[in-house]
Backbone of each chain as nested JSON, in Angstrom:
{
  "chains": [
    {"id": "A", "residues": [
      {"number": 1, "name": "MET", "atoms": {"N": [118.49, 64.535, 82.493], "CA": [118.612, 65.372, 83.586], "C": [118.218, 64.217, 85.276]}},
      {"number": 2, "name": "GLN", "atoms": {"N": [118.424, 65.086, 85.939], "CA": [118.484, 64.034, 87.182], "C": [116.871, 64.209, 87.787]}},
      {"number": 3, "name": "GLU", "atoms": {"N": [116.263, 63.663, 88.083], "CA": [114.815, 63.787, 88.608], "C": [114.985, 63.839, 90.391]}},
      {"number": 4, "name": "THR", "atoms": {"N": [114.375, 65.296, 90.799], "CA": [113.963, 65.472, 92.124], "C": [112.804, 64.939, 92.737]}},
      {"number": 5, "name": "LYS", "atoms": {"N": [112.042, 64.235, 93.598], "CA": [111.235, 64.241, 94.057], "C": [110.958, 64.556, 95.179]}},
      {"number": 6, "name": "ILE", "atoms": {"N": [109.29, 64.969, 95.524], "CA": [109.338, 65.53, 96.32], "C": [109.181, 64.707, 97.453]}},
      {"number": 7, "name": "ASN", "atoms": {"N": [110.081, 64.99, 98.47], "CA": [109.627, 63.773, 99.824], "C": [108.051, 63.82, 100.726]}},
      {"number": 8, "name": "TRP", "atoms": {"N": [107.529, 63.783, 99.938], "CA": [105.703, 63.686, 100.401], "C": [105.844, 62.583, 101.971]}},
      {"number": 9, "name": "ILE", "atoms": {"N": [105.353, 63.675, 102.93], "CA": [104.715, 62.457, 103.921], "C": [103.29, 62.413, 104.158]}},
      {"number": 10, "name": "HIS", "atoms": {"N": [102.885, 61.194, 104.022], "CA": [101.929, 60.876, 103.882], "C": [100.482, 60.481, 105.33]}},
      {"number": 11, "name": "ASP", "atoms": {"N": [101.285, 61.281, 106.491], "CA": [100.68, 61.36, 107.942], "C": [100.905, 62.376, 108.655]}},
      {"number": 12, "name": "TYR", "atoms": {"N": [99.554, 62.986, 108.053], "CA": [99.51, 64.742, 109.126], "C": [100.23, 64.778, 110.017]}},
      {"number": 13, "name": "GLU", "atoms": {"N": [100.091, 64.167, 111.32], "CA": [100.435, 64.403, 112.364], "C": [102.036, 64.165, 112.618]}},
      {"number": 14, "name": "LYS", "atoms": {"N": [102.25, 63.197, 111.99], "CA": [103.987, 63.127, 111.604], "C": [104.182, 64.312, 111.033]}},
      {"number": 15, "name": "GLY", "atoms": {"N": [104.131, 65.13, 110.07], "CA": [104.383, 66.114, 109.301], "C": [104.419, 67.298, 110.158]}},
      {"number": 16, "name": "VAL", "atoms": {"N": [103.061, 67.728, 111.092], "CA": [103.103, 68.557, 112.014], "C": [104.703, 68.492, 112.995]}},
      {"number": 17, "name": "GLY", "atoms": {"N": [104.946, 67.125, 113.354], "CA": [105.84, 67.299, 114.105], "C": [107.109, 67.465, 113.773]}},
      {"number": 18, "name": "ARG", "atoms": {"N": [107.703, 66.99, 112.372], "CA": [109.055, 67.26, 111.447], "C": [108.711, 68.882, 111.41]}},
      {"number": 19, "name": "ALA", "atoms": {"N": [107.402, 69.359, 111.186], "CA": [107.564, 70.782, 111.13], "C": [107.836, 71.684, 112.125]}},
      {"number": 20, "name": "ARG", "atoms": {"N": [107.528, 71.129, 113.228], "CA": [107.889, 71.65, 114.649], "C": [109.596, 71.965, 114.77]}},
      {"number": 21, "name": "ASP", "atoms": {"N": [110.022, 70.859, 114.541], "CA": [111.113, 70.114, 114.921], "C": [112.263, 71.114, 113.965]}},
      {"number": 22, "name": "GLU", "atoms": {"N": [112.102, 71.342, 112.487], "CA": [112.036, 71.862, 111.643], "C": [112.446, 73.168, 111.774]}},
      {"number": 23, "name": "LYS", "atoms": {"N": [111.189, 73.73, 112.402], "CA": [110.977, 74.867, 112.417], "C": [110.457, 75.471, 110.887]}},
      {"number": 24, "name": "LYS", "atoms": {"N": [109.775, 74.328, 109.802], "CA": [109.733, 75.163, 108.722], "C": [108.055, 75.209, 108.861]}},
      {"number": 25, "name": "PRO", "atoms": {"N": [107.432, 75.58, 107.43], "CA": [105.924, 76.112, 107.281], "C": [105.681, 74.246, 107.012]}},
      {"number": 26, "name": "LEU", "atoms": {"N": [104.643, 73.986, 107.666], "CA": [104.038, 72.981, 106.822], "C": [103.326, 72.955, 105.318]}},
      {"number": 27, "name": "PHE", "atoms": {"N": [103.409, 72.468, 104.352], "CA": [102.866, 72.593, 103.158], "C": [101.778, 71.266, 102.864]}},
      {"number": 28, "name": "LEU", "atoms": {"N": [100.55, 71.578, 102.897], "CA": [99.601, 70.443, 103.228], "C": [98.656, 70.574, 102.195]}},
      {"number": 29, "name": "ASP", "atoms": {"N": [98.64, 69.49, 101.095], "CA": [98.018, 69.23, 99.623], "C": [97.11, 68.128, 100.095]}},
      {"number": 30, "name": "PHE", "atoms": {"N": [95.704, 68.849, 100.175], "CA": [94.554, 67.426, 99.63], "C": [94.12, 67.494, 98.459]}},
      {"number": 31, "name": "PHE", "atoms": {"N": [94.246, 66.235, 98.415], "CA": [94.058, 65.615, 96.657], "C": [93.242, 64.76, 96.851]}},
      {"number": 32, "name": "LYS", "atoms": {"N": [92.802, 64.8, 95.424], "CA": [91.697, 63.258, 95.178], "C": [92.118, 62.334, 94.164]}},
      {"number": 33, "name": "ASP", "atoms": {"N": [92.67, 61.034, 94.85], "CA": [93.192, 59.944, 93.835], "C": [92.247, 59.868, 93.026]}},
      {"number": 34, "name": "GLY", "atoms": {"N": [92.557, 59.986, 91.506], "CA": [91.678, 59.679, 90.164], "C": [90.896, 60.554, 90.14]}}
    ]},
    {"id": "B", "residues": [
      {"number": 1, "name": "MET", "atoms": {"N": [98.146, 68.671, 89.145], "CA": [99.076, 69.208, 89.957], "C": [100.618, 67.787, 90.308]}},
      {"number": 2, "name": "GLY", "atoms": {"N": [99.785, 66.564, 90.286], "CA": [101.047, 65.487, 89.835], "C": [101.683, 64.821, 88.783]}},
      {"number": 3, "name": "THR", "atoms": {"N": [101.336, 65.318, 87.757], "CA": [101.329, 65.258, 86.123], "C": [102.616, 66.108, 85.942]}},
      {"number": 4, "name": "VAL", "atoms": {"N": [102.426, 67.704, 86.043], "CA": [103.209, 68.309, 85.759], "C": [103.983, 69.475, 86.886]}},
      {"number": 5, "name": "THR", "atoms": {"N": [103.264, 69.958, 87.549], "CA": [103.714, 70.702, 88.423], "C": [104.799, 70.336, 89.295]}},
      {"number": 6, "name": "TYR", "atoms": {"N": [103.717, 68.823, 90.076], "CA": [105.029, 68.698, 91.259], "C": [106.204, 67.649, 90.822]}},
      {"number": 7, "name": "PRO", "atoms": {"N": [106.162, 66.984, 89.255], "CA": [107.44, 66.383, 88.976], "C": [108.544, 67.759, 88.677]}},
      {"number": 8, "name": "ASN", "atoms": {"N": [108.314, 69.135, 88.215], "CA": [109.082, 69.786, 87.945], "C": [110.553, 69.693, 89.254]}},
      {"number": 9, "name": "MET", "atoms": {"N": [111.467, 69.787, 88.668], "CA": [112.796, 69.779, 89.495], "C": [112.727, 71.306, 90.308]}},
      {"number": 10, "name": "GLN", "atoms": {"N": [112.692, 72.481, 89.93], "CA": [112.497, 73.392, 91.18], "C": [111.301, 73.357, 92.224]}},
      {"number": 11, "name": "VAL", "atoms": {"N": [110.153, 73.088, 91.771], "CA": [109.002, 72.891, 92.474], "C": [109.8, 71.64, 93.772]}},
      {"number": 12, "name": "ALA", "atoms": {"N": [110.06, 70.897, 93.038], "CA": [110.523, 69.826, 94.348], "C": [111.365, 70.157, 95.299]}},
      {"number": 13, "name": "THR", "atoms": {"N": [112.653, 70.78, 94.497], "CA": [113.75, 70.876, 95.377], "C": [113.145, 72.224, 96.372]}},
      {"number": 14, "name": "LEU", "atoms": {"N": [112.223, 73.41, 95.879], "CA": [111.676, 74.083, 96.95], "C": [111.085, 73.74, 98.269]}},
      {"number": 15, "name": "LEU", "atoms": {"N": [109.847, 72.395, 97.602], "CA": [109.269, 72.573, 98.757], "C": [109.93, 71.52, 99.968]}},
      {"number": 16, "name": "ASN", "atoms": {"N": [110.96, 70.44, 99.191], "CA": [111.658, 69.808, 100.155], "C": [112.625, 70.649, 101.123]}},
      {"number": 17, "name": "ASP", "atoms": {"N": [113.354, 71.505, 100.55], "CA": [114.121, 72.335, 101.415], "C": [113.347, 73.594, 102.056]}},
      {"number": 18, "name": "TYR", "atoms": {"N": [112.266, 74.049, 101.972], "CA": [111.981, 75.457, 102.785], "C": [110.612, 74.864, 103.302]}},
      {"number": 19, "name": "PHE", "atoms": {"N": [110.175, 73.986, 102.827], "CA": [108.482, 73.22, 103.504], "C": [108.818, 71.964, 103.952]}},
      {"number": 20, "name": "VAL", "atoms": {"N": [107.847, 71.399, 105.097], "CA": [107.262, 69.817, 105.454], "C": [106.688, 70.076, 104.905]}},
      {"number": 21, "name": "PRO", "atoms": {"N": [106.467, 69.061, 103.314], "CA": [105.152, 68.496, 102.237], "C": [104.802, 67.53, 102.888]}},
      {"number": 22, "name": "VAL", "atoms": {"N": [103.323, 67.583, 102.857], "CA": [102.269, 66.57, 103.582], "C": [101.714, 66.505, 102.274]}},
      {"number": 23, "name": "GLN", "atoms": {"N": [101.099, 65.233, 101.768], "CA": [100.232, 65.117, 100.847], "C": [99.011, 64.088, 101.452]}},
      {"number": 24, "name": "VAL", "atoms": {"N": [97.925, 64.51, 101.543], "CA": [96.508, 63.274, 101.921], "C": [95.329, 63.528, 101.044]}},
      {"number": 25, "name": "ASP", "atoms": {"N": [94.699, 62.414, 100.823], "CA": [93.868, 62.247, 100.138], "C": [92.687, 62.31, 100.956]}},
      {"number": 26, "name": "ILE", "atoms": {"N": [91.979, 63.64, 100.522], "CA": [90.663, 64.121, 100.789], "C": [89.359, 63.169, 101.233]}},
      {"number": 27, "name": "GLU", "atoms": {"N": [89.583, 62.057, 100.638], "CA": [88.591, 61.344, 100.871], "C": [89.129, 60.828, 102.215]}},
      {"number": 28, "name": "THR", "atoms": {"N": [89.93, 60.371, 102.643], "CA": [90.76, 59.39, 103.782], "C": [90.895, 60.317, 104.863]}},
      {"number": 29, "name": "VAL", "atoms": {"N": [90.465, 61.59, 104.883], "CA": [90.935, 62.357, 106.077], "C": [89.865, 63.654, 105.964]}},
      {"number": 30, "name": "SER", "atoms": {"N": [88.197, 63.039, 106.321], "CA": [87.616, 63.539, 106.404], "C": [87.367, 64.956, 107.464]}},
      {"number": 31, "name": "LYS", "atoms": {"N": [87.784, 64.358, 108.636], "CA": [87.801, 65.285, 109.586], "C": [89.143, 66.309, 109.617]}},
      {"number": 32, "name": "LEU", "atoms": {"N": [89.906, 65.843, 109.003], "CA": [90.791, 66.987, 108.864], "C": [90.87, 67.818, 107.826]}},
      {"number": 33, "name": "ALA", "atoms": {"N": [90.034, 67.043, 106.918], "CA": [89.504, 68.211, 105.374], "C": [88.431, 69.036, 106.224]}},
      {"number": 34, "name": "ASN", "atoms": {"N": [87.523, 68.639, 107.131], "CA": [86.622, 69.305, 107.473], "C": [87.109, 70.821, 108.239]}},
      {"number": 35, "name": "GLU", "atoms": {"N": [88.379, 70.356, 109.098], "CA": [88.685, 71.606, 109.974], "C": [89.535, 72.693, 109.026]}},
      {"number": 36, "name": "PHE", "atoms": {"N": [89.913, 72.003, 108.172], "CA": [90.348, 73.066, 106.658], "C": [89.451, 73.866, 106.184]}},
      {"number": 37, "name": "GLN", "atoms": {"N": [88.418, 72.928, 106.242], "CA": [87.217, 73.648, 105.454], "C": [87.603, 73.335, 104.097]}},
      {"number": 38, "name": "ALA", "atoms": {"N": [88.223, 72.279, 103.455], "CA": [88.647, 71.739, 102.16], "C": [87.389, 71.013, 101.761]}},
      {"number": 39, "name": "ILE", "atoms": {"N": [87.066, 71.768, 100.713], "CA": [85.886, 71.189, 99.692], "C": [86.196, 70.676, 98.236]}},
      {"number": 40, "name": "TRP", "atoms": {"N": [87.699, 71.504, 98.087], "CA": [87.708, 71.227, 96.505], "C": [89.411, 70.642, 96.224]}},
      {"number": 41, "name": "THR", "atoms": {"N": [89.398, 70.1, 95.216], "CA": [91.02, 69.619, 94.955], "C": [91.372, 70.48, 93.487]}},
      {"number": 42, "name": "PRO", "atoms": {"N": [92.785, 70.956, 93.562], "CA": [93.742, 70.628, 94.391], "C": [93.776, 71.671, 95.712]}},
      {"number": 43, "name": "ASN", "atoms": {"N": [93.856, 71.728, 97.022], "CA": [93.848, 72.453, 97.763], "C": [95.093, 72.382, 98.691]}},
      {"number": 44, "name": "LEU", "atoms": {"N": [95.748, 73.601, 98.777], "CA": [96.93, 73.824, 99.162], "C": [97.083, 74.633, 100.068]}},
      {"number": 45, "name": "ASN", "atoms": {"N": [97.262, 74.084, 101.046], "CA": [97.708, 74.979, 102.822], "C": [99.079, 75.04, 103.123]}},
      {"number": 46, "name": "VAL", "atoms": {"N": [99.525, 76.3, 103.464], "CA": [100.805, 76.182, 104.272], "C": [100.437, 76.473, 106.117]}},
      {"number": 47, "name": "LEU", "atoms": {"N": [100.941, 75.882, 106.656], "CA": [100.581, 75.934, 108.176], "C": [101.583, 76.653, 108.838]}},
      {"number": 48, "name": "ASP", "atoms": {"N": [101.481, 77.24, 110.024], "CA": [102.47, 77.75, 111.117], "C": [102.962, 76.346, 111.848]}},
      {"number": 49, "name": "ARG", "atoms": {"N": [103.562, 76.532, 113.211], "CA": [104.356, 75.637, 113.938], "C": [102.723, 75.229, 114.898]}},
      {"number": 50, "name": "ASN", "atoms": {"N": [101.609, 75.985, 115.009], "CA": [100.792, 75.909, 115.659], "C": [99.456, 75.169, 114.855]}},
      {"number": 51, "name": "GLN", "atoms": {"N": [99.873, 74.66, 113.689], "CA": [98.88, 74.493, 112.76], "C": [97.696, 75.25, 112.437]}},
      {"number": 52, "name": "LYS", "atoms": {"N": [97.992, 76.71, 112.292], "CA": [97.405, 77.731, 112.137], "C": [97.618, 77.892, 110.537]}},
      {"number": 53, "name": "ARG", "atoms": {"N": [96.482, 77.872, 109.462], "CA": [96.669, 78.092, 107.653], "C": [97.29, 79.847, 107.625]}},
      {"number": 54, "name": "VAL", "atoms": {"N": [98.525, 79.868, 107.342], "CA": [98.712, 81.072, 106.987], "C": [98.946, 81.669, 105.349]}},
      {"number": 55, "name": "TYR", "atoms": {"N": [98.272, 80.314, 104.855], "CA": [98.043, 80.776, 103.069], "C": [97.419, 79.733, 102.453]}},
      {"number": 56, "name": "ARG", "atoms": {"N": [96.517, 79.726, 101.681], "CA": [95.604, 78.984, 100.903], "C": [95.381, 79.315, 99.675]}},
      {"number": 57, "name": "VAL", "atoms": {"N": [95.571, 78.165, 98.878], "CA": [95.173, 78.6, 96.986], "C": [94.317, 77.04, 96.665]}},
      {"number": 58, "name": "GLU", "atoms": {"N": [93.171, 77.437, 95.873], "CA": [92.361, 76.293, 95.471], "C": [92.524, 76.485, 94.282]}},
      {"number": 59, "name": "GLY", "atoms": {"N": [92.815, 74.996, 93.405], "CA": [92.881, 74.869, 92.242], "C": [94.308, 74.492, 91.463]}},
      {"number": 60, "name": "TRP", "atoms": {"N": [94.476, 74.438, 90.265], "CA": [95.925, 73.811, 89.607], "C": [96.721, 75.117, 89.257]}},
      {"number": 61, "name": "LEU", "atoms": {"N": [98.045, 74.872, 89.569], "CA": [98.912, 76.007, 89.244], "C": [99.917, 75.104, 88.624]}},
      {"number": 62, "name": "PRO", "atoms": {"N": [100.453, 76.066, 87.181], "CA": [101.525, 75.549, 86.578], "C": [102.725, 75.603, 87.248]}},
      {"number": 63, "name": "PRO", "atoms": {"N": [103.86, 75.134, 86.908], "CA": [105.223, 75.6, 87.637], "C": [105.674, 76.923, 88.225]}},
      {"number": 64, "name": "SER", "atoms": {"N": [105.535, 77.501, 86.762], "CA": [105.929, 78.9, 87.485], "C": [105.047, 79.614, 88.319]}},
      {"number": 65, "name": "GLU", "atoms": {"N": [104.054, 79.593, 88.145], "CA": [103.179, 80.149, 89.04], "C": [103.124, 79.616, 90.987]}},
      {"number": 66, "name": "PHE", "atoms": {"N": [102.968, 78.436, 90.681], "CA": [103.674, 77.741, 92.251], "C": [104.68, 77.562, 92.544]}},
      {"number": 67, "name": "ILE", "atoms": {"N": [105.714, 78.195, 91.584], "CA": [107.07, 78.658, 92.81], "C": [106.778, 80.412, 93.357]}},
      {"number": 68, "name": "ALA", "atoms": {"N": [106.366, 80.921, 92.352], "CA": [105.588, 82.268, 93.123], "C": [104.85, 81.934, 94.139]}},
      {"number": 69, "name": "MET", "atoms": {"N": [104.097, 81.622, 94.267], "CA": [103.161, 81.217, 95.171], "C": [104.034, 80.737, 96.482]}},
      {"number": 70, "name": "LEU", "atoms": {"N": [104.957, 79.61, 96.186], "CA": [105.541, 79.274, 97.275], "C": [106.407, 80.302, 97.812]}},
      {"number": 71, "name": "GLY", "atoms": {"N": [106.902, 81.521, 97.016], "CA": [107.254, 82.525, 97.864], "C": [106.876, 83.419, 98.722]}},
      {"number": 72, "name": "VAL", "atoms": {"N": [105.211, 83.826, 98.295], "CA": [104.156, 84.209, 98.768], "C": [103.958, 83.916, 100.0]}},
      {"number": 73, "name": "ALA", "atoms": {"N": [103.752, 82.452, 99.829], "CA": [103.522, 81.35, 101.418], "C": [104.724, 81.122, 102.562]}},
      {"number": 74, "name": "ARG", "atoms": {"N": [105.592, 81.234, 101.846], "CA": [106.819, 81.588, 102.946], "C": [106.744, 82.882, 103.605]}},
      {"number": 75, "name": "GLY", "atoms": {"N": [106.425, 83.879, 102.751], "CA": [106.397, 85.404, 103.319], "C": [105.584, 85.422, 104.445]}},
      {"number": 76, "name": "GLN", "atoms": {"N": [104.066, 84.628, 103.852], "CA": [103.116, 85.212, 105.004], "C": [103.605, 84.415, 106.325]}},
      {"number": 77, "name": "PHE", "atoms": {"N": [104.773, 82.965, 106.122], "CA": [104.63, 82.428, 107.218], "C": [105.595, 83.388, 107.918]}},
      {"number": 78, "name": "TYR", "atoms": {"N": [106.302, 83.884, 107.65], "CA": [107.407, 84.717, 108.521], "C": [106.37, 85.621, 109.138]}},
      {"number": 79, "name": "LEU", "atoms": {"N": [105.761, 86.306, 108.132], "CA": [104.522, 87.721, 108.339], "C": [103.955, 87.214, 109.43]}},
      {"number": 80, "name": "ARG", "atoms": {"N": [103.281, 86.174, 109.293], "CA": [101.946, 85.987, 110.404], "C": [103.074, 85.506, 112.027]}},
      {"number": 81, "name": "GLY", "atoms": {"N": [103.981, 84.968, 111.578], "CA": [104.928, 85.264, 112.92], "C": [105.851, 86.205, 113.335]}},
      {"number": 82, "name": "LYS", "atoms": {"N": [105.235, 87.541, 112.828], "CA": [105.432, 88.828, 113.231], "C": [107.556, 89.112, 113.345]}},
      {"number": 83, "name": "LYS", "atoms": {"N": [107.474, 87.894, 112.012], "CA": [109.347, 87.934, 111.709], "C": [109.244, 88.656, 110.542]}},
      {"number": 84, "name": "TYR", "atoms": {"N": [108.967, 90.12, 110.561], "CA": [108.938, 90.9, 109.366], "C": [110.178, 90.93, 108.69]}},
      {"number": 85, "name": "THR", "atoms": {"N": [111.46, 91.029, 108.946], "CA": [112.811, 91.173, 108.606], "C": [112.817, 89.517, 107.715]}},
      {"number": 86, "name": "ASP", "atoms": {"N": [112.655, 88.792, 108.121], "CA": [112.579, 87.333, 107.018], "C": [111.255, 87.464, 105.983]}},
      {"number": 87, "name": "ALA", "atoms": {"N": [110.626, 88.319, 106.274], "CA": [108.948, 88.006, 105.393], "C": [109.347, 89.019, 104.066]}},
      {"number": 88, "name": "GLU", "atoms": {"N": [109.9, 90.298, 104.562], "CA": [110.45, 90.997, 103.654], "C": [111.163, 90.5, 102.274]}},
      {"number": 89, "name": "PRO", "atoms": {"N": [112.426, 89.932, 102.123], "CA": [113.17, 89.726, 101.359], "C": [112.125, 88.694, 100.488]}},
      {"number": 90, "name": "LEU", "atoms": {"N": [111.567, 87.863, 101.044], "CA": [110.849, 87.001, 100.442], "C": [109.646, 87.247, 99.439]}},
      {"number": 91, "name": "PHE", "atoms": {"N": [108.919, 88.081, 99.775], "CA": [108.043, 89.02, 99.052], "C": [108.912, 89.963, 98.089]}},
      {"number": 92, "name": "LYS", "atoms": {"N": [109.724, 90.461, 98.455], "CA": [110.609, 91.209, 97.45], "C": [111.12, 90.12, 96.045]}},
      {"number": 93, "name": "ALA", "atoms": {"N": [111.094, 89.294, 96.413], "CA": [111.919, 88.334, 95.744], "C": [110.916, 87.764, 94.626]}},
      {"number": 94, "name": "VAL", "atoms": {"N": [109.838, 87.574, 95.108], "CA": [108.507, 87.166, 93.914], "C": [108.277, 88.283, 93.076]}},
      {"number": 95, "name": "PHE", "atoms": {"N": [108.213, 89.616, 93.144], "CA": [107.955, 90.335, 92.129], "C": [109.205, 90.924, 91.328]}},
      {"number": 96, "name": "GLU", "atoms": {"N": [109.863, 90.992, 91.947], "CA": [111.565, 90.746, 91.262], "C": [111.618, 89.535, 90.269]}},
      {"number": 97, "name": "GLN", "atoms": {"N": [111.685, 88.748, 90.942], "CA": [112.322, 87.258, 89.884], "C": [110.703, 86.716, 89.36]}},
      {"number": 98, "name": "HIS", "atoms": {"N": [109.637, 87.458, 89.497], "CA": [108.457, 86.646, 88.733], "C": [107.386, 87.822, 88.533]}},
      {"number": 99, "name": "PRO", "atoms": {"N": [107.799, 88.705, 87.801], "CA": [107.318, 89.761, 87.513], "C": [105.406, 89.905, 87.144]}},
      {"number": 100, "name": "ARG", "atoms": {"N": [105.467, 89.062, 86.196], "CA": [104.526, 88.797, 85.723], "C": [103.646, 87.831, 86.08]}},
      {"number": 101, "name": "SER", "atoms": {"N": [103.82, 87.031, 87.306], "CA": [102.577, 86.119, 87.933], "C": [102.097, 87.002, 88.635]}},
      {"number": 102, "name": "GLN", "atoms": {"N": [100.629, 85.789, 88.545], "CA": [99.581, 86.899, 89.583], "C": [99.799, 87.241, 90.739]}},
      {"number": 103, "name": "PHE", "atoms": {"N": [101.027, 86.371, 91.259], "CA": [101.295, 86.74, 92.825], "C": [102.08, 88.082, 93.325]}},
      {"number": 104, "name": "ALA", "atoms": {"N": [102.317, 88.306, 91.785], "CA": [103.722, 89.533, 92.219], "C": [102.74, 90.707, 92.603]}},
      {"number": 105, "name": "PRO", "atoms": {"N": [102.014, 91.319, 92.627], "CA": [101.468, 92.39, 92.98], "C": [100.78, 92.16, 94.498]}},
      {"number": 106, "name": "GLU", "atoms": {"N": [99.958, 90.913, 94.906], "CA": [100.048, 90.526, 96.092], "C": [101.312, 90.389, 97.032]}},
      {"number": 107, "name": "ALA", "atoms": {"N": [102.591, 90.208, 96.446], "CA": [103.632, 90.064, 97.094], "C": [104.215, 91.589, 97.508]}},
      {"number": 108, "name": "LEU", "atoms": {"N": [104.13, 92.592, 96.117], "CA": [104.389, 93.945, 96.36], "C": [103.586, 94.508, 97.686]}},
      {"number": 109, "name": "TYR", "atoms": {"N": [102.242, 94.478, 97.951], "CA": [101.439, 94.463, 98.704], "C": [102.056, 94.215, 100.184]}},
      {"number": 110, "name": "TYR", "atoms": {"N": [102.451, 92.967, 100.242], "CA": [102.87, 92.644, 101.553], "C": [104.255, 92.751, 101.974]}},
      {"number": 111, "name": "ARG", "atoms": {"N": [105.115, 93.271, 100.55], "CA": [106.408, 93.946, 101.24], "C": [106.055, 95.068, 102.029]}},
      {"number": 112, "name": "GLY", "atoms": {"N": [105.026, 95.981, 101.622], "CA": [105.143, 97.296, 101.962], "C": [104.264, 96.809, 103.5]}},
      {"number": 113, "name": "VAL", "atoms": {"N": [103.516, 96.073, 103.513], "CA": [103.326, 95.288, 104.789], "C": [104.606, 95.466, 105.879]}},
      {"number": 114, "name": "SER", "atoms": {"N": [105.113, 94.299, 105.138], "CA": [106.398, 93.551, 106.385], "C": [107.189, 94.814, 106.737]}},
      {"number": 115, "name": "ARG", "atoms": {"N": [107.425, 95.912, 105.468], "CA": [108.227, 96.91, 106.284], "C": [107.652, 97.911, 106.969]}},
      {"number": 116, "name": "TYR", "atoms": {"N": [106.655, 97.973, 106.789], "CA": [105.775, 98.874, 107.387], "C": [105.595, 98.832, 109.01]}},
      {"number": 117, "name": "LEU", "atoms": {"N": [105.488, 96.953, 109.177], "CA": [105.177, 96.753, 110.928], "C": [106.979, 96.891, 111.469]}},
      {"number": 118, "name": "ASN", "atoms": {"N": [107.601, 96.646, 110.639], "CA": [109.149, 96.729, 110.939], "C": [109.416, 97.732, 111.346]}},
      {"number": 119, "name": "SER", "atoms": {"N": [109.195, 98.763, 110.54], "CA": [109.552, 100.168, 110.828], "C": [108.937, 101.007, 111.264]}},
      {"number": 120, "name": "HIS", "atoms": {"N": [107.55, 100.943, 111.173], "CA": [106.639, 101.883, 111.535], "C": [106.556, 102.865, 110.452]}},
      {"number": 121, "name": "GLU", "atoms": {"N": [107.801, 103.122, 109.555], "CA": [107.501, 104.264, 108.449], "C": [106.845, 104.376, 107.508]}},
      {"number": 122, "name": "VAL", "atoms": {"N": [105.509, 105.377, 107.34], "CA": [104.601, 105.03, 106.657], "C": [105.599, 105.393, 105.284]}},
      {"number": 123, "name": "ASP", "atoms": {"N": [106.373, 105.903, 105.211], "CA": [107.267, 105.861, 103.374], "C": [107.431, 104.714, 102.852]}},
      {"number": 124, "name": "GLU", "atoms": {"N": [107.741, 103.771, 104.109], "CA": [108.168, 102.528, 103.449], "C": [107.196, 101.684, 102.875]}},
      {"number": 125, "name": "LEU", "atoms": {"N": [105.988, 101.96, 103.174], "CA": [104.73, 101.6, 103.22], "C": [104.355, 101.96, 101.537]}},
      {"number": 126, "name": "LYS", "atoms": {"N": [104.324, 103.126, 101.471], "CA": [103.861, 104.063, 100.354], "C": [104.789, 103.579, 99.298]}},
      {"number": 127, "name": "GLU", "atoms": {"N": [106.378, 103.526, 99.314], "CA": [107.23, 103.03, 98.086], "C": [106.553, 102.028, 97.696]}},
      {"number": 128, "name": "ASP", "atoms": {"N": [105.953, 100.837, 98.273], "CA": [105.771, 99.813, 97.586], "C": [104.051, 99.996, 97.065]}},
      {"number": 129, "name": "TRP", "atoms": {"N": [103.289, 100.521, 97.809], "CA": [102.069, 100.471, 97.443], "C": [102.119, 101.527, 96.4]}},
      {"number": 130, "name": "ILE", "atoms": {"N": [102.483, 102.684, 95.952], "CA": [102.836, 103.239, 94.765], "C": [103.44, 102.429, 93.26]}},
      {"number": 131, "name": "MET", "atoms": {"N": [104.658, 102.035, 93.636], "CA": [105.16, 100.59, 92.933], "C": [103.584, 99.917, 92.374]}},
      {"number": 132, "name": "LEU", "atoms": {"N": [103.282, 99.331, 92.909], "CA": [101.573, 98.52, 93.166], "C": [100.759, 99.142, 92.445]}},
      {"number": 133, "name": "GLN", "atoms": {"N": [100.682, 100.168, 92.294], "CA": [99.578, 100.883, 91.708], "C": [100.199, 101.603, 90.535]}},
      {"number": 134, "name": "ARG", "atoms": {"N": [101.137, 101.518, 90.024], "CA": [101.748, 102.053, 88.896], "C": [101.999, 101.072, 88.193]}},
      {"number": 135, "name": "PHE", "atoms": {"N": [102.244, 99.444, 88.496], "CA": [102.862, 98.64, 87.89], "C": [101.878, 97.6, 87.604]}},
      {"number": 136, "name": "TYR", "atoms": {"N": [100.526, 97.642, 88.361], "CA": [99.358, 96.281, 88.484], "C": [98.588, 97.331, 88.866]}},
      {"number": 137, "name": "PRO", "atoms": {"N": [98.469, 98.146, 88.044], "CA": [96.749, 99.09, 88.168], "C": [95.587, 97.958, 88.448]}},
      {"number": 138, "name": "GLN", "atoms": {"N": [95.998, 97.08, 87.438], "CA": [94.178, 96.554, 87.329], "C": [94.218, 95.577, 88.569]}},
      {"number": 139, "name": "SER", "atoms": {"N": [95.034, 95.69, 89.371], "CA": [94.996, 93.933, 90.269], "C": [94.172, 94.477, 91.83]}},
      {"number": 140, "name": "ARG", "atoms": {"N": [93.541, 93.236, 91.804], "CA": [92.964, 93.89, 93.188], "C": [93.389, 94.598, 94.154]}},
      {"number": 141, "name": "TRP", "atoms": {"N": [94.826, 94.165, 94.304], "CA": [95.92, 94.164, 95.034], "C": [96.084, 95.991, 95.455]}},
      {"number": 142, "name": "SER", "atoms": {"N": [96.139, 95.924, 93.922], "CA": [96.391, 97.67, 93.761], "C": [95.169, 98.384, 94.611]}},
      {"number": 143, "name": "LEU", "atoms": {"N": [93.776, 97.865, 94.441], "CA": [92.924, 98.582, 94.58], "C": [92.48, 98.683, 96.089]}},
      {"number": 144, "name": "ARG", "atoms": {"N": [93.336, 97.804, 96.858], "CA": [93.321, 97.616, 98.329], "C": [94.278, 98.305, 98.701]}},
      {"number": 145, "name": "SER", "atoms": {"N": [95.063, 99.107, 98.076], "CA": [96.165, 99.977, 98.513], "C": [95.708, 101.117, 97.916]}},
      {"number": 146, "name": "ASN", "atoms": {"N": [94.825, 101.472, 97.566], "CA": [94.488, 102.704, 97.205], "C": [93.836, 103.807, 97.924]}},
      {"number": 147, "name": "ILE", "atoms": {"N": [94.172, 103.609, 99.654], "CA": [93.926, 104.633, 100.567], "C": [94.986, 105.616, 100.62]}},
      {"number": 148, "name": "LEU", "atoms": {"N": [96.184, 105.451, 99.868], "CA": [97.455, 105.901, 99.916], "C": [97.122, 107.689, 99.114]}}
    ]}
  ]
}
């Protein structure tokens, strides 16, 4: 089966800009590494 | 989330197609975490174009629940933007496609809200909220709709 990966952006401000440009909701995941 | 839910193909497709997915380590973005009062992970937030949060979930969700949650979150994105006719079918899809999900009663509640705010016809609100009370009587959303 072909794997689909999430196109994560790891820069909040960059994500905000893209969400505005694309008129999409921004999904913000705070995670803890390890 | 990273080992079970995010690798799921449907989850990834929904996030890529309908959202701009941003993931940040809570320990490296303390100012941002404070702004969103994020004290626990997983901490999942959906924001509008003004960076206002329209939906939040804390804690792990399996893929099926995560997919239902995304439907409610998308509905809230349009509902809070007063795009009621865009919100309504998203809420409807959640309880029709995921009737056993914990998010189904919430979706039914807000489908009624979306329809009412669009039409101002109380019968439309009643239709959904009566269904909510009938099918999900133990839900906290049923309790909240009990004014009818």
